[in-house]
ZAGU-383584 format. One record per residue (C-alpha): residue number from 1; residue in three letters; y, x, z. Coordinates in pm, 1 decimal, m for minus. Each point is the difference from the previous one (the first is absolute). Example, Ala and Ser with C-alpha at 12.3 -4.5 7.8 and 13.67 -1.06 7.14 Angstrom:
2
+-----+--------+----------+----------+----------+
| num | residu |       py |       px |       pz |
+-----+--------+----------+----------+----------+
|   1 |    ALA |   m450.0 |   1230.0 |    780.0 |
|   2 |    SER |    344.0 |    137.0 |    m66.0 |
+-----+--------+----------+----------+----------+
This chain:
334
+-----+--------+----------+----------+----------+
| num | residu |       py |       px |       pz |
+-----+--------+----------+----------+----------+
|   1 |    MET |  m3638.3 |   2147.5 |   m812.4 |
|   2 |    ARG |    m91.3 |    260.9 |   m261.6 |
|   3 |    ILE |     m0.5 |    m35.6 |   m378.9 |
|   4 |    ARG |   m157.2 |    250.4 |   m236.6 |
|   5 |    ILE |    202.8 |     55.9 |   m318.0 |
|   6 |    PRO |   m200.9 |    163.7 |   m283.9 |
|   7 |    THR |    173.4 |    279.4 |   m190.1 |
|   8 |    GLY |   m186.8 |    m59.4 |   m324.9 |
|   9 |    ARG |   m238.2 |    295.0 |     40.8 |
|  10 |    PRO |   m365.8 |    m63.9 |     81.7 |
|  11 |    GLY |    m72.7 |     49.3 |    366.8 |
|  12 |    SER |    363.5 |     40.8 |     99.1 |
|  13 |    GLY |    229.4 |   m222.9 |    195.7 |
|  14 |    GLY |    283.4 |     m9.6 |    244.1 |
|  15 |    VAL |     38.0 |   m176.6 |    330.3 |
|  16 |    PHE |    320.9 |   m129.0 |    147.6 |
|  17 |    ASP |     93.2 |   m206.6 |    299.4 |
|  18 |    PRO |    237.0 |   m278.7 |   m101.8 |
|  19 |    ILE |    301.3 |    m61.1 |    216.3 |
|  20 |    ASP |    m44.6 |   m312.4 |    206.9 |
|  21 |    PRO |    268.5 |   m264.3 |    m59.0 |
|  22 |    PRO |    258.1 |    m29.3 |    275.0 |
|  23 |    PRO |    m86.4 |   m255.2 |    266.3 |
|  24 |    LEU |    154.1 |   m345.0 |    m35.8 |
|  25 |    LEU |    255.5 |    m35.3 |    277.2 |
|  26 |    ASP |    111.6 |   m343.6 |    112.3 |
|  27 |    ILE |    377.5 |     18.6 |      8.9 |
|  28 |    ASP |      0.3 |   m283.6 |    255.1 |
|  29 |    ASP |   m146.2 |    247.5 |    253.1 |
|  30 |    PHE |    321.1 |    204.1 |    m11.6 |
|  31 |    PHE |    286.7 |   m237.7 |    m84.3 |
|  32 |    THR |    119.9 |   m356.3 |     53.0 |
|  33 |    LEU |    168.8 |   m209.4 |   m267.1 |
|  34 |    ASP |    278.5 |   m150.3 |    210.0 |
|  35 |    LYS |    158.8 |   m186.6 |   m286.3 |
|  36 |    LEU |    m75.2 |   m100.9 |   m357.8 |
|  37 |    ALA |    225.0 |   m283.3 |   m109.8 |
|  38 |    ALA |    159.8 |   m147.6 |   m311.0 |
|  39 |    SER |    330.3 |   m174.0 |    m57.3 |
|  40 |    LYS |   m211.2 |   m275.4 |   m158.4 |
|  41 |    THR |   m372.9 |    m57.3 |    m13.2 |
|  42 |    THR |     27.0 |   m269.6 |   m269.0 |
|  43 |    PHE |    213.3 |     96.9 |   m297.1 |
|  44 |    THR |     90.3 |    m88.0 |   m356.2 |
|  45 |    PRO |   m132.5 |    261.7 |   m245.3 |
|  46 |    PHE |    250.0 |    285.8 |    m54.4 |
|  47 |    GLU |    186.7 |    m89.9 |    320.4 |
|  48 |    GLU |     94.8 |    302.7 |    209.1 |
|  49 |    ILE |   m201.8 |     40.9 |    319.2 |
|  50 |    GLU |     77.1 |    246.5 |    277.4 |
|  51 |    ILE |   m291.3 |    151.7 |    190.2 |
|  52 |    THR |     60.1 |    164.1 |    338.8 |
|  53 |    TRP |   m246.4 |    198.2 |    208.6 |
|  54 |    ALA |    m26.8 |    197.1 |    324.0 |
|  55 |    ILE |   m279.7 |    237.7 |    103.9 |
|  56 |    SER |    m52.7 |    170.0 |    334.8 |
|  57 |    PRO |   m265.2 |    246.4 |    131.6 |
|  58 |    LYS |   m241.7 |   m122.8 |    262.1 |
|  59 |    ASP |     38.9 |    305.0 |    222.3 |
|  60 |    SER |    220.4 |    304.8 |     45.9 |
|  61 |    ASP |   m263.5 |    230.9 |   m147.9 |
|  62 |    THR |     29.4 |   m163.0 |   m342.5 |
|  63 |    SER |    273.4 |    136.9 |   m224.2 |
|  64 |    PHE |    131.2 |   m193.7 |   m296.5 |
|  65 |    ASP |     44.7 |    333.5 |   m179.9 |
|  66 |    ASP |   m378.9 |     41.0 |    m21.5 |
|  67 |    PHE |    m42.8 |   m322.4 |   m196.3 |
|  68 |    ALA |    121.2 |   m154.5 |   m325.1 |
|  69 |    PHE |     75.0 |   m370.1 |    m48.9 |
|  70 |    SER |     72.3 |   m220.0 |   m300.8 |
|  71 |    LEU |     96.8 |   m359.8 |    m70.8 |
|  72 |    VAL |   m238.6 |   m149.8 |   m254.5 |
|  73 |    THR |   m101.5 |   m320.9 |   m177.7 |
|  74 |    GLN |   m317.4 |    m87.1 |   m190.3 |
|  75 |    ASP |    167.0 |    152.7 |   m308.1 |
|  76 |    GLY |     73.0 |    339.2 |    154.9 |
|  77 |    ASP |    270.3 |    177.5 |    198.0 |
|  78 |    LEU |    333.1 |   m164.0 |     72.6 |
|  79 |    VAL |    135.1 |    298.3 |    195.4 |
|  80 |    ASN |   m180.2 |    328.2 |     57.6 |
|  81 |    PRO |     59.5 |    159.0 |    243.3 |
|  82 |    ILE |    172.1 |   m213.1 |    263.8 |
|  83 |    GLY |    146.6 |     90.6 |    339.3 |
|  84 |    PRO |    m80.6 |   m149.9 |    341.0 |
|  85 |    SER |    236.3 |   m289.3 |    m76.1 |
|  86 |    GLY |    200.1 |   m124.3 |   m292.3 |
|  87 |    SER |     42.9 |   m265.3 |   m265.0 |
|  88 |    HIS |    m58.6 |    m41.1 |   m371.9 |
|  89 |    ARG |    110.1 |   m261.9 |   m250.9 |
|  90 |    PHE |   m201.4 |   m102.1 |   m303.7 |
|  91 |    ASN |    m45.4 |   m293.5 |   m237.8 |
|  92 |    PRO |   m360.1 |   m125.6 |      3.0 |
|  93 |    GLN |   m125.8 |   m227.7 |   m277.1 |
|  94 |    LYS |   m323.1 |   m131.9 |    150.2 |
|  95 |    ASN |   m190.1 |    m49.6 |    323.8 |
|  96 |    THR |     18.3 |    338.9 |    169.8 |
|  97 |    LEU |   m163.3 |    161.4 |    302.3 |
|  98 |    VAL |    219.5 |    269.5 |    155.7 |
|  99 |    ARG |   m163.9 |    260.2 |    225.9 |
| 100 |    VAL |     81.5 |    322.7 |    179.2 |
| 101 |    ARG |   m256.7 |    272.5 |    m59.3 |
| 102 |    GLY |    m24.1 |    333.7 |    175.7 |
| 103 |    ARG |   m209.0 |    313.9 |      6.8 |
| 104 |    LYS |    m18.6 |    326.6 |    186.0 |
| 105 |    LEU |    131.9 |    292.1 |   m202.1 |
| 106 |    GLY |   m262.6 |    239.0 |   m127.8 |
| 107 |    GLY |   m204.3 |   m222.5 |   m229.1 |
| 108 |    ALA |    m95.7 |   m304.9 |    205.6 |
| 109 |    LYS |    m19.4 |   m326.6 |   m192.6 |
| 110 |    PRO |    269.2 |   m260.9 |     74.4 |
| 111 |    THR |    m86.5 |   m314.6 |    193.9 |
| 112 |    THR |    198.2 |   m315.8 |     70.8 |
| 113 |    LEU |    208.7 |    m11.0 |    315.8 |
| 114 |    GLY |     m0.5 |   m336.9 |    170.6 |
| 115 |    SER |     m5.2 |   m316.9 |   m209.9 |
| 116 |    GLY |    141.6 |    m62.6 |   m343.7 |
| 117 |    LEU |    286.5 |   m235.7 |    m79.2 |
| 118 |    ALA |    m68.2 |   m272.1 |   m257.6 |
| 119 |    LEU |    282.0 |   m110.1 |   m230.8 |
| 120 |    SER |    m45.3 |   m319.1 |   m204.4 |
| 121 |    ALA |    162.5 |    m64.1 |   m337.3 |
| 122 |    ASP |    138.7 |   m351.4 |    m50.5 |
| 123 |    GLU |      6.4 |    m86.8 |   m371.4 |
| 124 |    SER |    102.7 |   m362.5 |     49.2 |
| 125 |    GLY |    348.2 |     73.9 |   m137.5 |
| 126 |    CYS |   m130.1 |    179.4 |   m307.3 |
| 127 |    THR |    m23.1 |   m128.1 |   m355.9 |
| 128 |    ARG |   m329.6 |    m13.8 |   m189.7 |
| 129 |    VAL |    m40.3 |     m5.8 |   m374.6 |
| 130 |    ASN |   m350.0 |    m86.7 |   m118.4 |
| 131 |    ILE |   m106.2 |    111.9 |   m347.8 |
| 132 |    LEU |   m316.6 |   m154.9 |   m138.2 |
| 133 |    GLN |   m292.4 |    220.8 |    m97.5 |
| 134 |    ALA |     m8.1 |   m196.8 |   m325.8 |
| 135 |    ILE |    327.2 |    165.4 |   m106.9 |
| 136 |    PHE |   m150.6 |    347.1 |     32.1 |
| 137 |    ASP |   m324.9 |   m113.7 |   m163.1 |
| 138 |    GLY |    190.6 |   m127.2 |   m301.1 |
| 139 |    MET |    202.1 |    319.4 |    m29.6 |
| 140 |    LEU |   m301.7 |    234.3 |     28.4 |
| 141 |    PHE |   m224.5 |   m205.5 |   m228.2 |
| 142 |    ASP |    275.8 |    m34.5 |   m260.8 |
| 143 |    ARG |     62.2 |    374.5 |      5.6 |
| 144 |    PHE |   m364.4 |     79.1 |    m65.6 |
| 145 |    ASN |    m18.3 |   m264.2 |   m270.3 |
| 146 |    ARG |    279.5 |    186.1 |   m176.3 |
| 147 |    ILE |   m180.2 |    330.9 |     46.0 |
| 148 |    THR |   m322.2 |   m131.8 |   m152.4 |
| 149 |    ALA |    193.0 |   m169.8 |   m281.5 |
| 150 |    GLN |    159.2 |    332.3 |    m92.5 |
| 151 |    ASN |   m325.8 |    197.7 |     15.5 |
| 152 |    ALA |   m284.6 |   m118.9 |   m219.8 |
| 153 |    GLU |   m239.1 |    233.7 |    184.2 |
| 154 |    LEU |     55.3 |   m175.0 |    335.1 |
| 155 |    ARG |    m74.5 |   m364.2 |     72.4 |
| 156 |    LEU |   m137.0 |   m233.2 |    263.4 |
| 157 |    ARG |   m377.1 |     30.0 |     20.6 |
| 158 |    ARG |   m204.4 |   m239.7 |   m205.9 |
| 159 |    VAL |   m337.3 |   m117.3 |    128.8 |
| 160 |    PRO |   m257.9 |   m250.2 |   m123.2 |
| 161 |    ASP |     91.2 |   m359.7 |     77.4 |
| 162 |    PRO |   m154.5 |    m71.0 |    344.7 |
| 163 |    ASP |    m21.3 |   m372.2 |    m83.3 |
| 164 |    THR |   m266.8 |     63.3 |   m265.2 |
| 165 |    PRO |   m299.6 |   m227.6 |     76.8 |
| 166 |    PRO |   m305.2 |    179.2 |    144.2 |
| 167 |    GLY |   m241.4 |    130.8 |   m263.1 |
| 168 |    GLN |    262.6 |     14.8 |   m275.5 |
| 169 |    GLN |    180.4 |    300.7 |   m141.2 |
| 170 |    PRO |    375.5 |      3.0 |     73.6 |
| 171 |    THR |    197.0 |   m109.7 |   m303.5 |
| 172 |    GLY |    339.4 |    112.9 |    127.7 |
| 173 |    THR |    186.9 |    212.9 |    249.1 |
| 174 |    ILE |    268.3 |    m54.9 |    260.6 |
| 175 |    GLU |    271.5 |    229.4 |    131.4 |
| 176 |    LEU |    m17.2 |     94.0 |    366.4 |
| 177 |    GLN |    330.8 |    m64.4 |    173.7 |
| 178 |    PRO |    198.7 |    218.3 |    240.3 |
| 179 |    GLU |    m36.2 |    m76.6 |    369.3 |
| 180 |    SER |    230.7 |     42.8 |    298.4 |
| 181 |    GLU |    m63.3 |      1.2 |    373.4 |
| 182 |    TRP |    273.9 |     40.9 |    257.4 |
| 183 |    THR |    m61.8 |    107.0 |    358.3 |
| 184 |    ARG |    242.0 |     87.8 |    277.7 |
| 185 |    GLU |    m35.0 |    365.8 |    m97.3 |
| 186 |    SER |     36.6 |     m7.3 |   m378.5 |
| 187 |    ALA |      6.8 |   m198.7 |   m323.3 |
| 188 |    ASP |   m311.8 |     92.6 |   m198.1 |
| 189 |    TYR |    m57.9 |    m59.5 |   m372.2 |
| 190 |    TYR |   m308.9 |     39.3 |   m215.8 |
| 191 |    PHE |     11.1 |     23.1 |   m378.7 |
| 192 |    PRO |   m337.5 |    m22.4 |   m181.0 |
| 193 |    LEU |     74.7 |    187.9 |   m320.9 |
| 194 |    GLU |   m192.9 |    163.1 |   m279.9 |
| 195 |    ILE |     80.3 |    287.1 |   m231.8 |
| 196 |    VAL |    m74.3 |    m63.9 |   m365.9 |
| 197 |    ILE |   m136.8 |    315.4 |   m165.0 |
| 198 |    ASN |    m63.0 |     17.7 |   m375.6 |
| 199 |    ASN |   m363.9 |     54.4 |    m97.5 |
| 200 |    PHE |    m99.5 |     18.9 |    367.3 |
| 201 |    PRO |    m86.7 |   m248.0 |    276.8 |
| 202 |    ASN |    299.6 |   m142.1 |    185.0 |
| 203 |    ALA |     59.1 |    139.2 |    348.8 |
| 204 |    ASP |     48.2 |   m226.1 |    301.8 |
| 205 |    LEU |    315.2 |     93.0 |    191.8 |
| 206 |    ASP |     62.6 |   m122.5 |    354.1 |
| 207 |    LEU |    361.7 |     43.2 |    108.3 |
| 208 |    HIS |    103.0 |    m61.1 |    361.4 |
| 209 |    LEU |    364.3 |    m10.8 |    108.7 |
| 210 |    SER |    122.8 |    m26.2 |    358.4 |
| 211 |    ILE |    361.5 |    m72.4 |     90.5 |
| 212 |    PHE |    140.4 |     89.2 |    341.3 |
| 213 |    PHE |    332.6 |   m126.1 |    136.2 |
| 214 |    ASN |    182.0 |    194.3 |    273.4 |
| 215 |    VAL |    349.0 |      9.2 |    149.0 |
| 216 |    HIS |    145.5 |    326.3 |    131.3 |
| 217 |    HIS |    297.1 |     12.2 |    237.5 |
| 218 |    GLU |    224.2 |    305.6 |      5.4 |
| 219 |    SER |    362.0 |     65.1 |     98.6 |
| 220 |    GLY |     95.6 |   m364.7 |     15.9 |
| 221 |    ASP |   m152.0 |    m82.8 |   m338.5 |
| 222 |    SER |   m322.8 |   m170.0 |   m102.4 |
| 223 |    GLU |   m203.2 |     97.3 |   m303.3 |
| 224 |    LEU |   m263.2 |   m218.5 |   m165.3 |
| 225 |    GLU |   m290.1 |    203.4 |   m135.4 |
| 226 |    VAL |   m250.2 |   m126.6 |   m256.9 |
| 227 |    ARG |   m295.3 |    233.4 |    m44.1 |
| 228 |    VAL |   m270.2 |    m55.3 |   m263.1 |
| 229 |    THR |   m333.9 |    178.8 |     m0.1 |
| 230 |    HIS |   m265.3 |    m22.8 |   m270.9 |
| 231 |    GLU |   m366.0 |     77.2 |    m55.8 |
| 232 |    SER |   m188.6 |    m27.0 |   m327.7 |
| 233 |    ASP |   m361.0 |     39.9 |    m97.1 |
| 234 |    THR |   m164.9 |     m9.9 |   m342.8 |
| 235 |    ASP |   m363.3 |    m76.0 |    m57.8 |
| 236 |    PHE |   m262.3 |    m59.8 |   m269.6 |
| 237 |    SER |   m329.7 |   m178.8 |     49.5 |
| 238 |    ASN |   m318.3 |    203.4 |     37.0 |
| 239 |    PHE |   m112.2 |   m130.5 |   m338.9 |
| 240 |    GLU |    321.1 |    121.8 |   m164.5 |
| 241 |    ASP |    m43.0 |    340.1 |    163.0 |
| 242 |    VAL |   m355.4 |     23.7 |   m138.8 |
| 243 |    ILE |     82.6 |   m103.0 |   m356.2 |
| 244 |    THR |    290.8 |    247.4 |    m11.3 |
| 245 |    LEU |   m227.9 |    281.5 |    126.0 |
| 246 |    GLY |    217.7 |     53.2 |    305.5 |
| 247 |    GLY |    325.3 |    m10.2 |   m192.9 |
| 248 |    ALA |    117.4 |   m308.3 |    189.8 |
| 249 |    ALA |    m15.7 |    185.3 |    331.4 |
| 250 |    LEU |    208.7 |    284.2 |   m144.0 |
| 251 |    VAL |    259.2 |   m243.9 |   m135.6 |
| 252 |    SER |     11.0 |   m177.6 |    336.1 |
| 253 |    ARG |     67.4 |    323.9 |    188.2 |
| 254 |    THR |    274.6 |     92.0 |   m245.8 |
| 255 |    LEU |    165.8 |   m340.4 |     31.3 |
| 256 |    ASP |    m15.1 |     20.4 |    380.9 |
| 257 |    LYS |    206.4 |    317.8 |    m22.3 |
| 258 |    VAL |    254.4 |   m126.4 |   m253.1 |
| 259 |    LEU |     61.1 |   m361.4 |    103.9 |
| 260 |    PRO |    142.4 |     73.5 |    349.4 |
| 261 |    LEU |    277.1 |    195.5 |   m172.6 |
| 262 |    VAL |     71.8 |   m296.8 |   m226.8 |
| 263 |    PHE |     12.2 |   m247.0 |    289.3 |
| 264 |    GLU |    212.3 |    238.7 |    206.3 |
| 265 |    CYS |    268.7 |    m28.4 |   m267.7 |
| 266 |    GLU |    m28.4 |   m377.6 |     15.0 |
| 267 |    ARG |     24.5 |      5.5 |    381.1 |
| 268 |    ARG |    341.4 |    164.4 |    m28.8 |
| 269 |    HIS |    118.8 |   m304.1 |   m195.7 |
| 270 |    ILE |   m164.8 |   m260.6 |    222.2 |
| 271 |    GLU |    154.9 |    111.6 |    329.6 |
| 272 |    PRO |    367.1 |    m27.4 |   m106.7 |
| 273 |    ALA |    m76.9 |   m320.7 |   m190.5 |
| 274 |    ILE |   m131.3 |   m163.6 |    318.1 |
| 275 |    LEU |    298.2 |    124.0 |    201.8 |
| 276 |    GLN |    246.9 |   m130.1 |   m256.3 |
| 277 |    SER |   m171.8 |   m338.2 |    m14.7 |
| 278 |    ILE |     19.6 |    m33.0 |    380.5 |
| 279 |    LEU |    363.7 |    106.1 |     29.1 |
| 280 |    GLY |     94.7 |   m220.0 |   m295.9 |
| 281 |    LEU |   m107.9 |   m321.6 |    173.4 |
| 282 |    GLY |    288.8 |   m220.5 |    109.7 |
| 283 |    GLY |   m129.2 |    m54.2 |    351.6 |
| 284 |    VAL |    m35.0 |    373.7 |     55.1 |
| 285 |    ARG |    351.0 |     75.1 |   m126.2 |
| 286 |    GLU |    148.0 |   m267.3 |    226.3 |
| 287 |    ALA |   m187.3 |    126.3 |    305.3 |
| 288 |    LEU |    114.2 |    357.9 |    m61.2 |
| 289 |    GLU |    366.9 |   m105.1 |      1.4 |
| 290 |    ALA |     m1.3 |    m57.3 |    375.7 |
| 291 |    ASN |   m319.3 |    157.8 |    128.5 |
| 292 |    ARG |   m207.0 |    315.4 |      8.6 |
| 293 |    LEU |   m359.7 |      7.6 |   m122.0 |
| 294 |    LEU |   m241.0 |     25.6 |    292.9 |
| 295 |    ALA |   m349.8 |    m35.0 |   m144.5 |
| 296 |    ALA |   m212.4 |    m92.1 |   m301.7 |
| 297 |    ARG |   m315.4 |   m183.7 |    105.0 |
| 298 |    ILE |   m283.8 |   m149.4 |   m198.3 |
| 299 |    ILE |    m89.1 |   m339.9 |    143.9 |
| 300 |    PRO |   m342.7 |   m100.4 |   m139.1 |
| 301 |    GLY |    m58.3 |   m360.6 |    m98.4 |
| 302 |    GLU |   m273.9 |   m191.9 |   m176.8 |
| 303 |    ASP |    105.8 |     98.8 |   m352.8 |
| 304 |    ALA |    278.1 |    156.6 |   m207.1 |
| 305 |    LEU |    221.5 |   m305.1 |     61.0 |
| 306 |    THR |    m20.4 |     25.3 |    379.3 |
| 307 |    THR |    m18.8 |    379.1 |     47.7 |
| 308 |    THR |    341.5 |    163.7 |     26.9 |
| 309 |    LEU |    180.6 |    327.8 |     32.0 |
| 310 |    THR |    239.9 |    m80.6 |    283.0 |
| 311 |    LEU |    318.8 |    204.9 |     27.9 |
| 312 |    VAL |    164.3 |    m15.9 |    342.8 |
| 313 |    PHE |    378.1 |     56.1 |     19.3 |
| 314 |    CYS |    181.0 |     30.3 |    333.6 |
| 315 |    PRO |    373.9 |     m5.5 |     76.2 |
| 316 |    PHE |    184.3 |    328.8 |     32.6 |
| 317 |    PRO |     51.3 |     89.8 |    368.2 |
| 318 |    GLY |    317.0 |   m143.4 |    146.7 |
| 319 |    ALA |     91.7 |   m203.7 |   m306.8 |
| 320 |    PRO |    109.1 |   m364.3 |     47.6 |
| 321 |    SER |   m247.4 |   m268.9 |    m95.9 |
| 322 |    VAL |    261.1 |   m225.2 |   m165.4 |
| 323 |    GLY |    m78.5 |    m47.8 |   m364.4 |
| 324 |    ARG |   m342.5 |    162.7 |     19.1 |
| 325 |    PRO |   m311.5 |   m163.3 |   m144.3 |
| 326 |    SER |   m172.2 |   m226.1 |    250.7 |
| 327 |    ALA |   m326.5 |    113.2 |    154.3 |
| 328 |    PRO |   m267.2 |    m34.4 |   m100.2 |
| 329 |    PRO |    128.2 |      9.9 |   m361.9 |
| 330 |    GLY |    m56.3 |    m49.2 |   m327.7 |
| 331 |    GLY |   m327.1 |   m152.2 |    m91.9 |
| 332 |    VAL |   m226.7 |    127.0 |   m273.0 |
| 333 |    ILE |     92.3 |    171.3 |   m324.5 |
| 334 |    GLY |   m250.7 |    m81.3 |   m266.5 |
+-----+--------+----------+----------+----------+
């Protein structure tokens, strides 16, 4: 294979022969996975599991020193490198596939040796606290109502009354209302706003917020993360752009540069407010007294009264179950 790379001068060029990638070697052709076992294959989240392994070459011409092996899961390396045999303890939180991967030194890509070992998380002893979407809707909508109340230039968009009979001119307007839609991936909000500009047409402003919930596990602790992203777009009608001799388009571009900075400041208030509202709920405080947070999952329903953010709390490893909340817990907070 040859590729010509132009140098930028007319009629000139350079030719090089790219280095072919190293061949993909099947590690099973050289070694046998004699053992890959776990102290338990079904576990309670955060419970300590011991993995043991043993690897042997298939013939006397194969040297372990010419290869590199690692113990991995779907989330990355557990131990890298590993020896021909050994053990490793870790605390998985979810269904996990453990594998041994190996490669020949010198650039070959790693491949899986033998079969993987599946570990299954049993959450039946864990506590669940369900928080209704309606709680978050009320908090977000109330916050933006306060923002618009404090800023005369920003309000919910007003449009002609859609219930006006056909053939008649609208005699009034209605305010468009914020909307929310929760999926398993995120909680999404739409605010149909308008910017009131003196002696100039009002600008339509579409504001989209997305909220993401994640739990991070490090050094025996769990951390709940709330991340808010935002997108905004301002627009004038074609008629308004014409009557302002193009001024509306210029104003729109300026607002599109300024407003993200404004909403970024607001985002920094929204994230801690959501966290504080979650941690301030009685059911959450009670669950944290005897458990560790495992996951935050959006469970979609038919509407805001059936869709929930479900927090899953599991007992600390090795702790007695006496006096702990029963499983499943708690019910719905709303």
